[in-house]
PyMOL Python script that loads the backbone (N, CA, C, O; Angstrom):
from pymol import cmd

cmd.read_pdbstr("""\
ATOM      1  N   UNK A   1     102.319  21.005  33.125  1.00  0.00           N
ATOM      2  CA  UNK A   1     101.765  22.311  33.408  1.00  0.00           C
ATOM      3  C   UNK A   1     102.893  23.338  33.449  1.00  0.00           C
ATOM      4  O   UNK A   1     104.018  23.037  33.847  1.00  0.00           O
ATOM      5  N   UNK A   2     102.571  24.528  33.038  1.00  0.00           N
ATOM      6  CA  UNK A   2     103.573  25.578  33.010  1.00  0.00           C
ATOM      7  C   UNK A   2     103.002  26.882  33.548  1.00  0.00           C
ATOM      8  O   UNK A   2     101.862  26.942  34.008  1.00  0.00           O
ATOM      9  N   UNK A   3     103.816  27.913  33.478  1.00  0.00           N
ATOM     10  CA  UNK A   3     103.417  29.250  33.912  1.00  0.00           C
ATOM     11  C   UNK A   3     103.440  30.165  32.698  1.00  0.00           C
ATOM     12  O   UNK A   3     104.299  30.031  31.827  1.00  0.00           O
ATOM     13  N   UNK A   4     102.500  31.091  32.645  1.00  0.00           N
ATOM     14  CA  UNK A   4     102.403  32.041  31.537  1.00  0.00           C
ATOM     15  C   UNK A   4     102.148  33.422  32.100  1.00  0.00           C
ATOM     16  O   UNK A   4     101.344  33.598  33.016  1.00  0.00           O
ATOM     17  N   UNK A   5     102.844  34.398  31.540  1.00  0.00           N
ATOM     18  CA  UNK A   5     102.681  35.787  31.991  1.00  0.00           C
ATOM     19  C   UNK A   5     102.578  36.694  30.773  1.00  0.00           C
ATOM     20  O   UNK A   5     103.314  36.532  29.800  1.00  0.00           O
ATOM     21  N   UNK A   6     101.646  37.659  30.838  1.00  0.00           N
ATOM     22  CA  UNK A   6     101.534  38.704  29.818  1.00  0.00           C
ATOM     23  C   UNK A   6     102.208  39.952  30.375  1.00  0.00           C
ATOM     24  O   UNK A   6     101.944  40.360  31.506  1.00  0.00           O
ATOM     25  N   UNK A   7     103.084  40.558  29.567  1.00  0.00           N
ATOM     26  CA  UNK A   7     103.772  41.779  29.985  1.00  0.00           C
ATOM     27  C   UNK A   7     103.486  42.893  28.985  1.00  0.00           C
ATOM     28  O   UNK A   7     103.600  42.709  27.773  1.00  0.00           O
ATOM     29  N   UNK A   8     103.112  44.054  29.523  1.00  0.00           N
ATOM     30  CA  UNK A   8     102.740  45.217  28.723  1.00  0.00           C
ATOM     31  C   UNK A   8     103.912  46.177  28.576  1.00  0.00           C
ATOM     32  O   UNK A   8     104.575  46.519  29.554  1.00  0.00           O
ATOM     33  N   UNK A   9     104.159  46.609  27.340  1.00  0.00           N
ATOM     34  CA  UNK A   9     105.166  47.632  27.064  1.00  0.00           C
ATOM     35  C   UNK A   9     104.595  48.988  27.452  1.00  0.00           C
ATOM     36  O   UNK A   9     103.569  49.413  26.920  1.00  0.00           O
ATOM     37  N   UNK A  10     105.263  49.666  28.381  1.00  0.00           N
ATOM     38  CA  UNK A  10     104.829  50.982  28.836  1.00  0.00           C
ATOM     39  C   UNK A  10     105.491  52.074  27.986  1.00  0.00           C
ATOM     40  O   UNK A  10     106.478  51.803  27.303  1.00  0.00           O
ATOM     41  N   UNK A  11     104.960  53.304  28.019  1.00  0.00           N
ATOM     42  CA  UNK A  11     105.524  54.395  27.219  1.00  0.00           C
ATOM     43  C   UNK A  11     107.005  54.668  27.489  1.00  0.00           C
ATOM     44  O   UNK A  11     107.707  55.171  26.611  1.00  0.00           O
ATOM     45  N   UNK A  12     107.490  54.344  28.691  1.00  0.00           N
ATOM     46  CA  UNK A  12     108.904  54.581  28.999  1.00  0.00           C
ATOM     47  C   UNK A  12     109.790  53.393  28.615  1.00  0.00           C
ATOM     48  O   UNK A  12     110.921  53.276  29.088  1.00  0.00           O
ATOM     49  N   UNK A  13     109.267  52.509  27.750  1.00  0.00           N
ATOM     50  CA  UNK A  13     109.990  51.335  27.233  1.00  0.00           C
ATOM     51  C   UNK A  13     110.363  50.313  28.304  1.00  0.00           C
ATOM     52  O   UNK A  13     111.353  49.595  28.162  1.00  0.00           O
ATOM     53  N   UNK A  14     109.580  50.248  29.365  1.00  0.00           N
ATOM     54  CA  UNK A  14     109.724  49.187  30.363  1.00  0.00           C
ATOM     55  C   UNK A  14     108.490  48.295  30.271  1.00  0.00           C
ATOM     56  O   UNK A  14     107.506  48.645  29.619  1.00  0.00           O
ATOM     57  N   UNK A  15     108.553  47.151  30.926  1.00  0.00           N
ATOM     58  CA  UNK A  15     107.439  46.210  30.893  1.00  0.00           C
ATOM     59  C   UNK A  15     106.859  46.027  32.286  1.00  0.00           C
ATOM     60  O   UNK A  15     107.577  46.077  33.285  1.00  0.00           O
ATOM     61  N   UNK A  16     105.545  45.812  32.338  1.00  0.00           N
ATOM     62  CA  UNK A  16     104.852  45.539  33.587  1.00  0.00           C
ATOM     63  C   UNK A  16     103.966  44.306  33.364  1.00  0.00           C
ATOM     64  O   UNK A  16     103.335  44.166  32.317  1.00  0.00           O
ATOM     65  N   UNK A  17     103.932  43.432  34.347  1.00  0.00           N
ATOM     66  CA  UNK A  17     103.085  42.245  34.271  1.00  0.00           C
ATOM     67  C   UNK A  17     101.627  42.668  34.405  1.00  0.00           C
ATOM     68  O   UNK A  17     101.264  43.375  35.345  1.00  0.00           O
ATOM     69  N   UNK A  18     100.783  42.228  33.450  1.00  0.00           N
ATOM     70  CA  UNK A  18      99.374  42.597  33.523  1.00  0.00           C
ATOM     71  C   UNK A  18      98.472  41.400  33.800  1.00  0.00           C
ATOM     72  O   UNK A  18      97.332  41.578  34.231  1.00  0.00           O
ATOM     73  N   UNK A  19      98.960  40.187  33.562  1.00  0.00           N
ATOM     74  CA  UNK A  19      98.148  39.005  33.823  1.00  0.00           C
ATOM     75  C   UNK A  19      99.055  37.795  33.812  1.00  0.00           C
ATOM     76  O   UNK A  19     100.032  37.745  33.065  1.00  0.00           O
ATOM     77  N   UNK A  20      98.725  36.807  34.655  1.00  0.00           N
ATOM     78  CA  UNK A  20      99.534  35.591  34.657  1.00  0.00           C
ATOM     79  C   UNK A  20      98.706  34.368  35.039  1.00  0.00           C
ATOM     80  O   UNK A  20      97.680  34.470  35.711  1.00  0.00           O
ATOM     81  N   UNK A  21      99.174  33.237  34.599  1.00  0.00           N
ATOM     82  CA  UNK A  21      98.602  31.939  34.935  1.00  0.00           C
ATOM     83  C   UNK A  21      99.674  31.167  35.697  1.00  0.00           C
ATOM     84  O   UNK A  21     100.782  30.982  35.194  1.00  0.00           O
ATOM     85  N   UNK A  22      99.353  30.722  36.887  1.00  0.00           N
ATOM     86  CA  UNK A  22     100.313  29.960  37.684  1.00  0.00           C
ATOM     87  C   UNK A  22     100.414  28.515  37.221  1.00  0.00           C
ATOM     88  O   UNK A  22     101.449  27.874  37.401  1.00  0.00           O
ATOM     89  N   UNK A  23      99.343  27.998  36.624  1.00  0.00           N
ATOM     90  CA  UNK A  23      99.338  26.612  36.176  1.00  0.00           C
ATOM     91  C   UNK A  23      98.461  26.503  34.932  1.00  0.00           C
ATOM     92  O   UNK A  23      97.240  26.636  35.008  1.00  0.00           O
ATOM     93  N   UNK A  24      99.095  26.261  33.790  1.00  0.00           N
ATOM     94  CA  UNK A  24      98.377  26.180  32.516  1.00  0.00           C
ATOM     95  C   UNK A  24      99.060  25.116  31.660  1.00  0.00           C
ATOM     96  O   UNK A  24     100.284  24.986  31.680  1.00  0.00           O
ATOM     97  N   UNK A  25      98.265  24.361  30.914  1.00  0.00           N
ATOM     98  CA  UNK A  25      98.805  23.289  30.091  1.00  0.00           C
ATOM     99  C   UNK A  25      99.656  23.853  28.956  1.00  0.00           C
ATOM    100  O   UNK A  25      99.372  24.927  28.423  1.00  0.00           O
ATOM    101  N   UNK A  26     100.692  23.120  28.599  1.00  0.00           N
ATOM    102  CA  UNK A  26     101.607  23.553  27.542  1.00  0.00           C
ATOM    103  C   UNK A  26     100.868  23.802  26.231  1.00  0.00           C
ATOM    104  O   UNK A  26     101.203  24.741  25.509  1.00  0.00           O
ATOM    105  N   UNK A  27      99.874  22.984  25.911  1.00  0.00           N
ATOM    106  CA  UNK A  27      99.100  23.176  24.678  1.00  0.00           C
ATOM    107  C   UNK A  27      98.410  24.537  24.676  1.00  0.00           C
ATOM    108  O   UNK A  27      98.328  25.193  23.638  1.00  0.00           O
ATOM    109  N   UNK A  28      97.907  24.966  25.855  1.00  0.00           N
ATOM    110  CA  UNK A  28      97.268  26.269  25.966  1.00  0.00           C
ATOM    111  C   UNK A  28      98.284  27.405  25.805  1.00  0.00           C
ATOM    112  O   UNK A  28      97.990  28.431  25.193  1.00  0.00           O
ATOM    113  N   UNK A  29      99.469  27.209  26.356  1.00  0.00           N
ATOM    114  CA  UNK A  29     100.525  28.219  26.203  1.00  0.00           C
ATOM    115  C   UNK A  29     100.870  28.385  24.734  1.00  0.00           C
ATOM    116  O   UNK A  29     100.957  29.506  24.233  1.00  0.00           O
ATOM    117  N   UNK A  30     101.066  27.274  24.049  1.00  0.00           N
ATOM    118  CA  UNK A  30     101.422  27.328  22.627  1.00  0.00           C
ATOM    119  C   UNK A  30     100.309  27.952  21.799  1.00  0.00           C
ATOM    120  O   UNK A  30     100.586  28.715  20.873  1.00  0.00           O
ATOM    121  N   UNK A  31      99.067  27.646  22.109  1.00  0.00           N
ATOM    122  CA  UNK A  31      97.936  28.240  21.385  1.00  0.00           C
ATOM    123  C   UNK A  31      97.883  29.747  21.604  1.00  0.00           C
ATOM    124  O   UNK A  31      97.646  30.503  20.662  1.00  0.00           O
ATOM    125  N   UNK A  32      98.103  30.186  22.834  1.00  0.00           N
ATOM    126  CA  UNK A  32      98.081  31.625  23.139  1.00  0.00           C
ATOM    127  C   UNK A  32      99.236  32.360  22.465  1.00  0.00           C
ATOM    128  O   UNK A  32      99.099  33.522  22.084  1.00  0.00           O
ATOM    129  N   UNK A  33     100.368  31.683  22.321  1.00  0.00           N
ATOM    130  CA  UNK A  33     101.502  32.323  21.632  1.00  0.00           C
ATOM    131  C   UNK A  33     101.195  32.540  20.153  1.00  0.00           C
ATOM    132  O   UNK A  33     101.776  33.424  19.524  1.00  0.00           O
ATOM    133  N   UNK A  34     100.294  31.748  19.599  1.00  0.00           N
ATOM    134  CA  UNK A  34      99.911  31.901  18.192  1.00  0.00           C
ATOM    135  C   UNK A  34      98.864  32.992  17.975  1.00  0.00           C
ATOM    136  O   UNK A  34      98.656  33.440  16.848  1.00  0.00           O
ATOM    137  N   UNK A  35      98.210  33.415  19.043  1.00  0.00           N
ATOM    138  CA  UNK A  35      97.186  34.460  18.934  1.00  0.00           C
ATOM    139  C   UNK A  35      97.850  35.830  18.812  1.00  0.00           C
ATOM    140  O   UNK A  35      98.796  36.148  19.534  1.00  0.00           O
ATOM    141  N   UNK A  36      97.336  36.624  17.890  1.00  0.00           N
ATOM    142  CA  UNK A  36      97.895  37.958  17.683  1.00  0.00           C
ATOM    143  C   UNK A  36      97.384  38.955  18.722  1.00  0.00           C
ATOM    144  O   UNK A  36      98.066  39.928  19.046  1.00  0.00           O
ATOM    145  N   UNK A  37      96.160  38.703  19.251  1.00  0.00           N
ATOM    146  CA  UNK A  37      95.551  39.640  20.181  1.00  0.00           C
ATOM    147  C   UNK A  37      95.156  38.954  21.484  1.00  0.00           C
ATOM    148  O   UNK A  37      94.888  37.753  21.515  1.00  0.00           O
ATOM    149  N   UNK A  38      95.125  39.741  22.558  1.00  0.00           N
ATOM    150  CA  UNK A  38      94.709  39.298  23.885  1.00  0.00           C
ATOM    151  C   UNK A  38      93.746  40.358  24.404  1.00  0.00           C
ATOM    152  O   UNK A  38      94.090  41.539  24.432  1.00  0.00           O
ATOM    153  N   UNK A  39      92.541  39.954  24.816  1.00  0.00           N
ATOM    154  CA  UNK A  39      91.536  40.890  25.295  1.00  0.00           C
ATOM    155  C   UNK A  39      91.293  40.622  26.773  1.00  0.00           C
ATOM    156  O   UNK A  39      91.033  39.489  27.177  1.00  0.00           O
ATOM    157  N   UNK A  40      91.380  41.677  27.573  1.00  0.00           N
ATOM    158  CA  UNK A  40      91.179  41.554  29.009  1.00  0.00           C
ATOM    159  C   UNK A  40      90.532  42.825  29.534  1.00  0.00           C
ATOM    160  O   UNK A  40      91.057  43.921  29.336  1.00  0.00           O
ATOM    161  N   UNK A  41      89.386  42.681  30.207  1.00  0.00           N
ATOM    162  CA  UNK A  41      88.689  43.794  30.838  1.00  0.00           C
ATOM    163  C   UNK A  41      88.460  44.972  29.889  1.00  0.00           C
ATOM    164  O   UNK A  41      88.691  46.123  30.261  1.00  0.00           O
ATOM    165  N   UNK A  42      88.013  44.692  28.681  1.00  0.00           N
ATOM    166  CA  UNK A  42      87.669  45.727  27.717  1.00  0.00           C
ATOM    167  C   UNK A  42      88.832  46.342  26.962  1.00  0.00           C
ATOM    168  O   UNK A  42      88.632  47.268  26.175  1.00  0.00           O
ATOM    169  N   UNK A  43      90.038  45.850  27.182  1.00  0.00           N
ATOM    170  CA  UNK A  43      91.212  46.383  26.493  1.00  0.00           C
ATOM    171  C   UNK A  43      91.762  45.286  25.568  1.00  0.00           C
ATOM    172  O   UNK A  43      91.904  44.131  25.970  1.00  0.00           O
ATOM    173  N   UNK A  44      92.064  45.669  24.338  1.00  0.00           N
ATOM    174  CA  UNK A  44      92.669  44.744  23.386  1.00  0.00           C
ATOM    175  C   UNK A  44      94.158  45.028  23.307  1.00  0.00           C
ATOM    176  O   UNK A  44      94.578  46.163  23.083  1.00  0.00           O
ATOM    177  N   UNK A  45      94.946  43.985  23.494  1.00  0.00           N
ATOM    178  CA  UNK A  45      96.405  44.083  23.432  1.00  0.00           C
ATOM    179  C   UNK A  45      96.879  43.303  22.215  1.00  0.00           C
ATOM    180  O   UNK A  45      96.293  42.282  21.856  1.00  0.00           O
ATOM    181  N   UNK A  46      97.939  43.786  21.585  1.00  0.00           N
ATOM    182  CA  UNK A  46      98.525  43.113  20.431  1.00  0.00           C
ATOM    183  C   UNK A  46      99.874  42.524  20.835  1.00  0.00           C
ATOM    184  O   UNK A  46     100.710  43.204  21.430  1.00  0.00           O
ATOM    185  N   UNK A  47     100.070  41.265  20.506  1.00  0.00           N
ATOM    186  CA  UNK A  47     101.326  40.607  20.844  1.00  0.00           C
ATOM    187  C   UNK A  47     102.465  41.169  20.000  1.00  0.00           C
ATOM    188  O   UNK A  47     102.324  41.357  18.792  1.00  0.00           O
ATOM    189  N   UNK A  48     103.595  41.434  20.654  1.00  0.00           N
ATOM    190  CA  UNK A  48     104.770  41.914  19.926  1.00  0.00           C
ATOM    191  C   UNK A  48     105.856  40.851  19.848  1.00  0.00           C
ATOM    192  O   UNK A  48     106.615  40.806  18.880  1.00  0.00           O
ATOM    193  N   UNK A  49     105.932  39.995  20.866  1.00  0.00           N
ATOM    194  CA  UNK A  49     106.912  38.905  20.868  1.00  0.00           C
ATOM    195  C   UNK A  49     106.611  37.972  22.033  1.00  0.00           C
ATOM    196  O   UNK A  49     105.697  38.207  22.823  1.00  0.00           O
ATOM    197  N   UNK A  50     107.401  36.910  22.118  1.00  0.00           N
ATOM    198  CA  UNK A  50     107.263  35.983  23.234  1.00  0.00           C
ATOM    199  C   UNK A  50     108.637  35.432  23.584  1.00  0.00           C
ATOM    200  O   UNK A  50     109.567  35.470  22.778  1.00  0.00           O
ATOM    201  N   UNK A  51     108.741  34.920  24.800  1.00  0.00           N
ATOM    202  CA  UNK A  51     110.028  34.408  25.273  1.00  0.00           C
ATOM    203  C   UNK A  51     109.780  33.429  26.410  1.00  0.00           C
ATOM    204  O   UNK A  51     108.658  33.270  26.892  1.00  0.00           O
ATOM    205  N   UNK A  52     110.867  32.776  26.826  1.00  0.00           N
ATOM    206  CA  UNK A  52     110.837  31.919  28.000  1.00  0.00           C
ATOM    207  C   UNK A  52     111.970  32.367  28.916  1.00  0.00           C
ATOM    208  O   UNK A  52     113.128  32.427  28.505  1.00  0.00           O
ATOM    209  N   UNK A  53     111.621  32.679  30.161  1.00  0.00           N
ATOM    210  CA  UNK A  53     112.612  33.053  31.168  1.00  0.00           C
ATOM    211  C   UNK A  53     112.463  32.077  32.322  1.00  0.00           C
ATOM    212  O   UNK A  53     111.388  31.956  32.910  1.00  0.00           O
ATOM    213  N   UNK A  54     113.542  31.385  32.640  1.00  0.00           N
ATOM    214  CA  UNK A  54     113.498  30.343  33.658  1.00  0.00           C
ATOM    215  C   UNK A  54     112.378  29.371  33.293  1.00  0.00           C
ATOM    216  O   UNK A  54     112.448  28.736  32.241  1.00  0.00           O
ATOM    217  N   UNK A  55     111.366  29.236  34.115  1.00  0.00           N
ATOM    218  CA  UNK A  55     110.267  28.315  33.804  1.00  0.00           C
ATOM    219  C   UNK A  55     108.970  29.049  33.467  1.00  0.00           C
ATOM    220  O   UNK A  55     107.889  28.464  33.539  1.00  0.00           O
ATOM    221  N   UNK A  56     109.074  30.331  33.097  1.00  0.00           N
ATOM    222  CA  UNK A  56     107.892  31.134  32.787  1.00  0.00           C
ATOM    223  C   UNK A  56     107.863  31.486  31.299  1.00  0.00           C
ATOM    224  O   UNK A  56     108.829  32.025  30.758  1.00  0.00           O
ATOM    225  N   UNK A  57     106.750  31.174  30.653  1.00  0.00           N
ATOM    226  CA  UNK A  57     106.530  31.593  29.267  1.00  0.00           C
ATOM    227  C   UNK A  57     105.969  33.009  29.323  1.00  0.00           C
ATOM    228  O   UNK A  57     105.059  33.286  30.105  1.00  0.00           O
ATOM    229  N   UNK A  58     106.503  33.900  28.505  1.00  0.00           N
ATOM    230  CA  UNK A  58     106.112  35.305  28.542  1.00  0.00           C
ATOM    231  C   UNK A  58     105.627  35.732  27.167  1.00  0.00           C
ATOM    232  O   UNK A  58     106.249  35.438  26.146  1.00  0.00           O
ATOM    233  N   UNK A  59     104.496  36.436  27.166  1.00  0.00           N
ATOM    234  CA  UNK A  59     103.988  37.039  25.948  1.00  0.00           C
ATOM    235  C   UNK A  59     104.021  38.547  26.156  1.00  0.00           C
ATOM    236  O   UNK A  59     103.384  39.073  27.069  1.00  0.00           O
ATOM    237  N   UNK A  60     104.768  39.235  25.303  1.00  0.00           N
ATOM    238  CA  UNK A  60     104.888  40.680  25.374  1.00  0.00           C
ATOM    239  C   UNK A  60     103.821  41.311  24.498  1.00  0.00           C
ATOM    240  O   UNK A  60     103.614  40.897  23.357  1.00  0.00           O
ATOM    241  N   UNK A  61     103.141  42.324  25.042  1.00  0.00           N
ATOM    242  CA  UNK A  61     102.037  42.958  24.318  1.00  0.00           C
ATOM    243  C   UNK A  61     102.139  44.475  24.424  1.00  0.00           C
ATOM    244  O   UNK A  61     102.840  45.014  25.280  1.00  0.00           O
ATOM    245  N   UNK A  62     101.424  45.140  23.536  1.00  0.00           N
ATOM    246  CA  UNK A  62     101.240  46.591  23.629  1.00  0.00           C
ATOM    247  C   UNK A  62      99.747  46.851  23.490  1.00  0.00           C
ATOM    248  O   UNK A  62      99.028  46.066  22.871  1.00  0.00           O
ATOM    249  N   UNK A  63      99.281  47.957  24.070  1.00  0.00           N
ATOM    250  CA  UNK A  63      97.854  48.256  24.004  1.00  0.00           C
ATOM    251  C   UNK A  63      97.486  48.572  22.569  1.00  0.00           C
ATOM    252  O   UNK A  63      98.156  49.364  21.906  1.00  0.00           O
ATOM    253  N   UNK A  64      96.424  47.953  22.094  1.00  0.00           N
ATOM    254  CA  UNK A  64      95.975  48.150  20.707  1.00  0.00           C
ATOM    255  C   UNK A  64      94.763  49.085  20.658  1.00  0.00           C
ATOM    256  O   UNK A  64      94.746  50.039  19.880  1.00  0.00           O
ATOM    257  N   UNK A  65      93.731  48.807  21.503  1.00  0.00           N
ATOM    258  CA  UNK A  65      92.582  49.698  21.560  1.00  0.00           C
ATOM    259  C   UNK A  65      91.772  49.437  22.823  1.00  0.00           C
ATOM    260  O   UNK A  65      91.832  48.358  23.413  1.00  0.00           O
ATOM    261  N   UNK A  66      91.028  50.434  23.212  1.00  0.00           N
ATOM    262  CA  UNK A  66      90.136  50.329  24.386  1.00  0.00           C
ATOM    263  C   UNK A  66      88.707  50.281  23.913  1.00  0.00           C
ATOM    264  O   UNK A  66      87.789  50.193  24.728  1.00  0.00           O
TER     265      UNK A  66
END
""", "prot")
cmd.dss("prot")
cmd.show_as("cartoon", "prot")
cmd.util.cbc("prot")
cmd.orient("prot")
């Protein structure tokens, strides 16, 4: 099991955490990294990159459409 966090690029070029999973299977993390889009609460985000920091997998996104 691993940790996954989605981070949103803000207009001032900083990132803010918008959603996270404290415990998620590695297969699910890898599948989500392959997805180009993430939809949450009526907002569609587009993945820009991904990384691993310490023990957290991170998917960086920007808002695509509401």
